[in-house]
PASEKOL-260752 format. One record per residue (C-alpha): residue number from 1; x, y, z. Coordinates in Angstrom, 2 decimals, padded with zeros to 5 digits. Each point is the difference from the previous one (the first is absolute). Example, Ala and Ser with C-alpha at 12.3 -4.5 7.8 and 13.67 -1.06 7.14 Angstrom:
- 1|012.30|-004.50|007.80
- 2|001.37|003.44|-000.66
END
This chain:
- 1|-019.55|022.58|008.62
- 2|001.58|-001.16|-003.36
- 3|-001.65|-003.06|-001.48
- 4|002.40|-002.75|-000.86
- 5|-000.04|-000.91|-003.70
- 6|-001.57|-003.32|-000.88
- 7|002.62|-002.62|-000.87
- 8|000.76|000.01|-003.89
- 9|-000.86|-003.28|-001.72
- 10|-000.03|-001.17|-003.67
- 11|003.01|002.25|-000.92
- 12|003.05|-001.67|-001.55
- 13|003.49|001.11|000.92
- 14|002.54|000.31|-002.78
- 15|002.41|-002.39|001.91
- 16|-002.63|-002.71|-000.42
- 17|-000.10|000.25|-003.72
- 18|001.74|-003.11|-001.52
- 19|000.69|001.98|-003.19
- 20|001.93|002.71|001.84
- 21|003.25|000.78|-001.86
- 22|003.17|-001.62|001.55
- 23|001.59|003.47|000.32
- 24|-002.83|001.50|001.77
- 25|-000.39|-003.06|002.32
- 26|003.76|000.24|000.91
- 27|-000.27|003.76|000.67
- 28|-003.07|-000.50|002.18
- 29|001.53|-002.86|002.05
- 30|003.07|001.90|000.59
- 31|-002.10|003.01|001.21
- 32|-002.09|-002.27|002.31
- 33|003.24|-001.43|001.66
- 34|001.17|003.61|000.71
- 35|-003.46|000.96|001.40
- 36|000.22|-003.10|002.21
- 37|003.41|000.79|001.11
- 38|-000.48|003.77|000.70
- 39|-003.70|000.14|000.91
- 40|-000.43|-002.76|002.52
- 41|-001.00|-003.13|-001.75
- 42|003.27|-001.81|000.58
- 43|000.28|001.34|003.47
- 44|-003.39|-001.17|001.04
- 45|001.03|-003.64|-000.83
- 46|003.44|000.38|001.68
- 47|-001.64|001.61|003.05
- 48|-002.41|-002.82|000.54
- 49|002.06|-002.94|-001.06
- 50|001.92|-000.61|003.11
- 51|-003.26|-000.39|002.00
- 52|-001.47|-002.18|-002.53
- 53|003.24|-002.21|-000.24
- 54|000.41|-000.27|003.82
- 55|000.61|-003.62|000.77
- 56|000.31|-001.17|-003.58
- 57|002.53|-002.66|-000.68
- 58|002.83|000.74|-002.61
- 59|-000.27|000.51|-002.74
- 60|-003.01|002.14|000.35
- 61|-002.41|-000.95|-002.77
- 62|-001.76|003.03|-001.66
- 63|-002.46|000.20|-002.82
- 64|-000.44|003.39|-001.68
- 65|-003.28|-000.09|-002.10
- 66|-000.09|002.35|-003.01
- 67|003.68|000.82|000.31
- 68|000.32|002.33|-002.95
- 69|003.69|000.66|-000.64
- 70|000.74|-001.75|003.40
- 71|001.41|003.09|001.46
- 72|-001.56|-000.83|003.40
- 73|001.53|-003.54|000.09
- 74|003.36|001.51|-000.81
- 75|-000.30|002.48|002.76
- 76|-000.81|-002.84|002.33
- 77|002.95|-001.98|-001.10
- 78|002.36|003.05|000.70
- 79|-001.59|000.52|003.31
- 80|000.48|-003.75|000.90
- 81|003.57|-000.12|-001.24
- 82|001.06|003.08|002.31
- 83|-001.38|-001.94|002.88
- 84|001.39|-003.29|-000.82
- 85|-003.47|-001.61|-000.43
- 86|-000.86|-002.60|-002.63
- 87|-003.11|000.44|-002.13
- 88|-001.51|-001.78|-002.99
- 89|-002.52|002.08|-001.86
- 90|-002.42|-001.26|-002.65
- 91|-001.17|003.09|-002.19
- 92|-003.16|-000.77|-001.78
- 93|-000.88|002.21|-003.11
- 94|-002.66|-000.61|-002.71
- 95|001.29|002.33|-002.77
- 96|002.71|-001.65|-002.04
- 97|001.90|003.21|-001.04
- 98|-000.16|001.23|003.63
- 99|001.36|-003.24|001.13
- 100|002.80|000.13|-002.53
- 101|000.96|003.48|001.21
- 102|-000.12|-001.22|003.56
- 103|002.37|-003.02|-000.90
- 104|002.44|002.29|-001.50
- 105|000.04|002.37|002.89
- 106|000.29|-002.83|002.47
- 107|002.87|-001.99|-001.72
- 108|002.35|000.69|003.09
- 109|-002.59|-001.12|002.55
- 110|000.02|-003.77|000.13
- 111|-002.23|000.15|003.05
- 112|-002.80|001.07|-002.42
- 113|-001.98|-002.51|-002.15
- 114|-002.42|001.31|-002.65
- 115|-003.07|-001.73|-000.97
- 116|-002.90|000.85|-002.32
- 117|-003.38|-000.57|001.48
- 118|-003.46|001.17|000.89
- 119|-000.37|001.77|003.28
- 120|-003.63|-001.21|000.27
- 121|000.92|-003.52|-000.14
- 122|003.51|-000.31|001.64
- 123|001.75|-003.27|-000.93
- 124|001.17|-000.91|003.37
- 125|-001.36|-002.28|002.84
- 126|-001.28|001.50|003.28
- 127|002.58|001.58|002.12
- 128|002.71|-000.09|-002.52
- 129|001.73|003.17|001.08
- 130|000.88|001.63|003.32
- 131|-000.98|003.46|-001.26
- 132|-002.16|000.98|-002.93
- 133|-000.02|003.46|-001.56
- 134|-002.01|001.93|-002.48
- 135|000.79|003.66|-000.87
- 136|-002.46|002.27|-001.97
- 137|-001.81|-002.85|-001.83
- 138|-003.22|000.01|002.03
- 139|-001.32|003.22|-001.38
- 140|000.17|-001.47|-003.52
- 141|-002.90|-002.29|000.96
- 142|-003.76|000.07|000.61
- 143|-001.40|-001.08|003.47
- 144|-000.59|-003.67|-000.87
- 145|003.68|-000.34|-001.46
- 146|001.38|001.86|002.98
- 147|-001.52|-002.34|002.49
- 148|001.21|-002.91|-002.12
- 149|003.48|001.31|-000.09
- 150|000.02|000.52|003.80
- 151|-001.23|-003.44|000.52
- 152|002.85|-001.43|-002.15
- 153|002.61|002.00|002.00
- 154|-001.36|-001.25|003.27
- 155|-000.02|-003.63|-001.29
- 156|003.66|-000.08|-000.99
- 157|001.36|001.98|002.87
- 158|001.21|-001.92|003.07
- 159|000.93|003.00|002.25
- 160|-000.89|003.34|-001.30
- 161|-001.46|002.14|-002.88
- 162|000.61|003.68|-001.02
- 163|-002.10|001.46|-002.73
- 164|001.09|003.66|-000.90
- 165|-002.30|002.23|-001.97
- 166|-001.27|003.60|-000.46
- 167|-002.39|002.19|001.99
- 168|-002.80|001.66|-002.05
- 169|-000.80|003.64|000.57
- 170|-000.45|003.35|-001.80
- 171|003.31|001.28|001.59
- 172|002.01|-003.12|-000.83
- 173|-001.25|000.14|-003.58
- 174|000.75|003.71|-000.42
- 175|003.57|-000.34|001.61
- 176|000.68|-003.19|-002.14
- 177|-001.02|001.71|-003.16
- 178|002.22|003.12|000.45
- 179|002.95|-002.07|001.37
- 180|000.11|-002.59|-002.88
- 181|-000.33|002.70|-002.64
- 182|002.79|001.88|001.45
- 183|002.30|-002.91|000.83
- 184|-000.57|-002.55|-002.76
- 185|000.12|000.10|-003.85
- 186|-001.75|-003.31|-000.35
- 187|-003.52|000.45|-001.54
- 188|-000.93|-003.40|001.49
- 189|000.98|001.13|003.52
- 190|-001.63|003.35|-000.46
- 191|-003.18|-001.61|-000.85
- 192|000.02|-003.14|002.27
- 193|001.09|001.87|003.15
- 194|-003.21|002.12|000.56
- 195|-002.25|-002.91|-001.26
- 196|001.75|-002.28|002.51
- 197|-000.92|002.36|002.85
- 198|-003.60|000.15|-001.19
- 199|-000.04|-003.66|000.03
- 200|001.58|-000.10|003.43
- 201|-001.68|-000.85|003.34
- 202|-000.98|001.37|003.43
- 203|001.44|-001.81|002.97
- 204|-003.49|-001.28|000.89
- 205|-000.55|-001.36|-003.53
- 206|003.43|-001.96|000.13
- 207|-000.98|-001.45|003.40
- 208|-003.37|-001.02|-001.32
- 209|001.50|-001.71|-003.08
- 210|002.40|-001.84|002.29
- 211|-002.75|-001.13|002.25
- 212|-001.94|-001.31|-002.97
- 213|002.86|-001.92|-001.19
- 214|000.36|-001.80|003.35
- 215|002.80|001.77|001.63
- 216|-000.35|-000.25|003.82
- 217|001.60|003.02|001.39
- 218|000.76|002.50|-002.86
- 219|001.55|003.27|000.94
- 220|000.26|003.19|-002.25
- 221|002.66|002.58|000.49
- 222|000.26|003.38|-001.69
- 223|003.32|001.00|-001.34
- 224|001.38|003.15|-001.60
- 225|-000.62|000.88|-003.74
- 226|-003.59|-001.29|000.22
- 227|001.02|-003.50|000.51
- 228|-001.80|-002.81|002.01
- 229|001.46|-003.25|001.37
- 230|-002.29|-003.03|000.69
- 231|001.48|-002.45|002.22
- 232|-000.49|-003.24|001.82
- 233|002.24|-002.22|001.95
- 234|-001.63|-003.28|000.29
- 235|-000.89|-001.08|003.50
- 236|001.54|003.01|001.53
- 237|-001.37|003.60|000.50
- 238|001.77|003.21|-000.93
- 239|001.98|001.48|003.01
- 240|-001.87|002.72|001.83
- 241|002.52|002.66|-000.88
- 242|-000.47|-000.42|-003.66
- 243|-003.76|-000.29|-000.09
- 244|-002.17|000.71|-002.98
- 245|-001.03|003.59|-000.72
END
């Protein structure tokens, strides 16, 4: 039996460096958006969103915590426009340069409002949003911060929560290292991608963190490209055909 590597802690990713040069930041954000688009991150959100939003009144109020370049909110808006649905998305980001890039990229998306803020202390009252999303920010945190973040997401969500992150393992790490060195010229992404996998989670770890944060019926689902989705629909269980794995 291959022993699962211990979760990496205490290592800083270059994307977290406030002094990262603007050109490198923009290159990395563009690469991350493409990775989300072609390697499942965006599709995970769009796959689960109809279930999470079922029964919501228009406009569907969505909060995206740690939005980065806001590529996922823009994908949600395009998805909603094709279906004639109305959405209002609050995209929260702490990094000023990243937020500025998101604002430029989202200029033609009036459904998206950008706000600078701290994910660990969300500036909203309880149940402010129908659905709350957080994509690939949990692995940047230690256990205490992770529980605090998940508790904040639970607090401000009225109907559903989706946290998307990475699955840790030797095989995911090796494949990610090779793929990113082959496909990306960004030194930030080449460094941060494999580190992110080492800071990722097992399904059981994600479930335990959600339980510690007060989630009532958390479900963890595996997706392709070493991705995990942590979901909860408040006061309603996951349909049997889409049970956690």
